[in-house]
C-alpha positions, -999 to 999 in steps of 0.1 A, spaced: -333 -729 -824 -309 -705 -841 -289 -683 -817 -296 -646 -820 -275 -615 -812 -302 -599 -792 -285 -603 -758 -251 -593 -773 -266 -562 -789 -282 -550 -757 -250 -557 -737 -230 -537 -762 -255 -509 -763 -251 -502 -725 -235 -469 -716 -209 -470 -688 -234 -456 -664 -260 -482 -673 -234 -509 -669 -226 -496 -634 -263 -497 -625 -266 -533 -638 -236 -544 -618 -248 -526 -587 -283 -540 -588 -269 -575 -595 -246 -572 -565 -276 -568 -542 -283 -605 -546 -261 -627 -525 -240 -656 -539 -226 -664 -572 -247 -656 -602 -244 -674 -635 -259 -646 -654 -231 -623 -643 -205 -648 -655 -224 -649 -688 -226 -611 -690 -189 -607 -683 -179 -632 -710 -203 -618 -736 -193 -582 -728 -157 -590 -737 -166 -604 -772 -162 -583 -803 -189 -603 -821 -213 -628 -807 -203 -664 -809 -226 -686 -790 -206 -717 -796 -176 -700 -781 -197 -690 -751 -210 -725 -746 -174 -739 -750 -161 -715 -724 -188 -726 -699 -188 -763 -709 -180 -774 -673 -207 -752 -657 -240 -768 -648 -260 -738 -661 -249 -745 -697 -275 -773 -696 -302 -747 -695 -283 -720 -714 -314 -705 -730 -329 -699 -696 -298 -684 -683 -296 -660 -713 -332 -651 -707 -325 -644 -670 -296 -621 -680 -318 -602 -704 -344 -598 -677 -319 -584 -652 -304 -560 -678 -339 -547 -687 -348 -543 -651 -317 -523 -644 -324 -501 -674 -359 -494 -661 -344 -485 -627 -318 -463 -643 -344 -446 -664 -366 -441 -633 -337 -423 -615 -328 -401 -645 -361 -391 -661 -390 -372 -647 -412 -388 -673 -402 -423 -660 -408 -413 -624 -443 -400 -633 -451 -432 -652 -440 -453 -622 -460 -432 -598 -491 -435 -620 -487 -473 -617 -484 -469 -580 -516 -448 -579 -534 -475 -599 -523 -501 -574 -535 -480 -545 -568 -474 -563 -572 -512 -570 -567 -518 -532 -596 -493 -526 -572 -469 -509 -588 -438 -524 -575 -412 -500 -539 -424 -505 -546 -424 -543 -559 -389 -541 -528 -377 -522 -503 -393 -546 -524 -381 -576 -521 -345 -564 -483 -348 -560 -477 -364 -593 -500 -341 -611 -481 -311 -599 -448 -328 -610 -463 -335 -645 -475 -299 -648 -441 -286 -638 -424 -307 -665 -452 -300 -690 -458 -337 -696 -491 -333 -713 -497 -370 -722 -490 -380 -686 -514 -353 -675 -541 -368 -697 -536 -401 -680 -537 -385 -646 -569 -367 -655 -584 -400 -665 -574 -415 -632 -590 -385 -614 -623 -391 -633 -624 -426 -620 -614 -415 -585 -641 -388 -585 -666 -415 -595 -655 -437 -565 -655 -408 -541 -690 -398 -552 -701 -434 -548 -690 -433 -512 -703 -397 -506 -668 -383 -501 -665 -359 -530 -648 -326 -521 -626 -322 -551 -631 -311 -587 -662 -321 -606 -662 -341 -637 -671 -310 -657 -640 -293 -644 -618 -323 -653 -633 -324 -688 -624 -287 -693 -589 -294 -680 -587 -323 -704 -598 -301 -734 -572 -275 -724 -545 -303 -724 -556 -314 -758 -552 -278 -770 -518 -276 -755 -508 -309 -771 -521 -297 -805 -501 -264 -802 -470 -283 -791 -473 -307 -821 -478 -278 -844 -447 -260 -830 -426 -292 -833 -433 -295 -871 
């Protein structure tokens, strides 16, 4: 298999802040990490030379499963970038919270889902994240259905949510028209 520059390119694209986050998250694991050695060496290169990398680590055991080690490094970098994005972007926080709400819902924890949904919906409204709000409204519809199934409906009706959804579509349309 022909070596690619994908890992090199992503390493070189990291901002100093993203690099710090990667190193910090990596340091949370105890012990020596081969992917950090690999990162440090690749990061110092001006252009990617896989043969040089392998030659540098020829006495290391991990060079026997080099592709796997590169994959692990890529995985850790992407994970740190997601974490960095989560800390610096309201949109990313909302996306993550929506996933958390879905997890709560899948565990049949409807009251906790409702509570988190209300909090995150307010945040999405404050930041005018209309597409996230559409996703939240869809979750609310499903949640209302489950609450009605268990006789615990004391929130909005589906008709109210459909009206809210239509208003969001109108806002998105206006926003798109304004953008162009």
